[in-house]
C-alpha angles and dihedrals in degrees: 000000000000091000090052091055092051094048090048091052092050092051091047096052091044091056091047093053093046091051090049092050092051090048094052098039109027115183096009115144129206112266096027118116115253115236112253123195115231118198114201134174113270142140093248144320092293097055108131108175116108118247116253096235131143095223098046107129095222103037096163092062088081098062116137117260115240119245113275096019127111113238114255118249115254114260117251116255117263093241129032115241116263117275112264096031110149120253119243105280113242093218096061114142113267113270096033134101132186123229135177125235095266096043123097116252115256126224126209120265110228111248125194109262118248128222110302095007118141120215120235114267092246089060093051097048098077118028115230122242110270112261124240118256089257093053094043095056113019115191095240095043095245128135121216121242118272115262112272093019128117098211135064119229120212118227117209124203113260111253119245114268094028119146114271118257112264113259092246090059096052122096118222114229113247111237117192114241116260116262117264119265114274113256128189110276117260132210119252114285130252117316135141119256123239116283118266147266109038103208093223090059097052128091118193114227139168088264099045137271116347127192118249142168111269122239090254092055100259114147131204088241090061100036101041097038122105107254114254134175087213099064090113140067110302110242121211114286097029120121119263113264126229126189127190126202117194110205135185101063122126093036128118093257098034123123121253120279093256089073085089092065110121097026119119114257091243090070110102123215135206123215123197126219102248110065128096123262092010095167090053088054093050091048090050093051093047092048086061091050100258118138114221136227128192116241110211125191117245128186115274124209095260099043128182091022085060105037120182091197143270120336092024110171108244135197091223095060124084116254092253092058093047087050091057090051091047093053092048089054093047092050094063093091141342137234103066126133097210150328137276131187131259104207111317105157091149101034096049090049092056107079096191092055097042098045098072091048094054091044089056092051092051091049090054095049097251133136127226127221120192108211090218096240093116113072094188097047116146093199095104093054093047094046092052090052097049098035097245121165098248143157138167125224113253098203137030095213099195101035083129112030101214116113091237093052091046090052090052092050090050089052087051091051091053091051091050092051091051091050099045102024092242138036139179125216125194124209134173120243101258119144097230092044094049091049091055090046091053092052091050094046091054088065100046097094093053088054092054099257132120123216111223134178116263092249090060092050092049095050095043091051091048091054093047 
């Protein structure tokens, strides 16, 4: 009897469970997947943008839609949801949507926050790029769809009196940085000058190559000079110009060419006509950006007790003989923009002797720089008459070789440049002097000056 009761109970509860199963899942067959409800983050039941998740089965369905194209309709799921699956409840919490197993997951569409709303933490972490003025305030008050979405959200204007947007939701306006402070213009930086000679500027002679004006009118002063934006008259408001000429190279007792190391490229150098490997020295100087002048020996007052060297131009020689000596001196190397004097107190003071020499320089397209050591020089008068590119040095920087005296002369050079707009200083090639010169030149820009090559100073002074 007891066994019968137990068997009856088992049959009863089996029937109850079977009926309950059929009631809950009518029409389901063995082996078919059971519908499972998936709840994902979204702005509502109509959210259609795919979620940006790494494990989403159909990741490419979230690609951004190009401008001007309608978004494509979402593809239908491969399998229809099982019969009896519940519809999306209308009272789902805001920000959630319900999808079936075959449907594509849906991402939220960004809606403009209302008063007092707080943005999700993932939207606060990384600030968005500030919008352009057109995006920030469109004429019709609409906001474009978020990138990657397939719907456009409308943005309504905030009513007056609404609560202010929390600070973390506000975008700071991007203000461009102020322009840098204006500094005095500087000459181009270091850079080697063009190789020399230029064949069109060379005349063959019995002594060697001589400079000449090319058939197309190009002159050595123009072609061999270091380029400068200041090779013209200085208008009002431009910085004062200072040029430095280093002399004493290319002579028997001159230092090696590497003494120029550390000098700014705008410093010009003068080579004599007596040293060895002169063309190599000129090439070395130009490779460092320095333009070159030829330093020629002229008769001093106490000649021959004080003798500048062979082929010195003398007041006692006829002009034709001095011309031969001048051409010998000019043929020692190529690539120079002009000529400067070595001594010459007596020769420069004698107009009849100096005039043919300066006329020859003008005919060959060269400039002339008087080193300023001859107080009675007639070079300025002759140059003005024949139209020669000419200038005289304002300051002998190392007239006295002590550092204190050199500093005073450099200060004098600055004062002269401020007064006249441009000034030339001459200094001998001595290692200690050139080191002090380089340190001074490094501070010129901060003082409001610009360092220019000698050729630029000569041409700007001629035009003034």
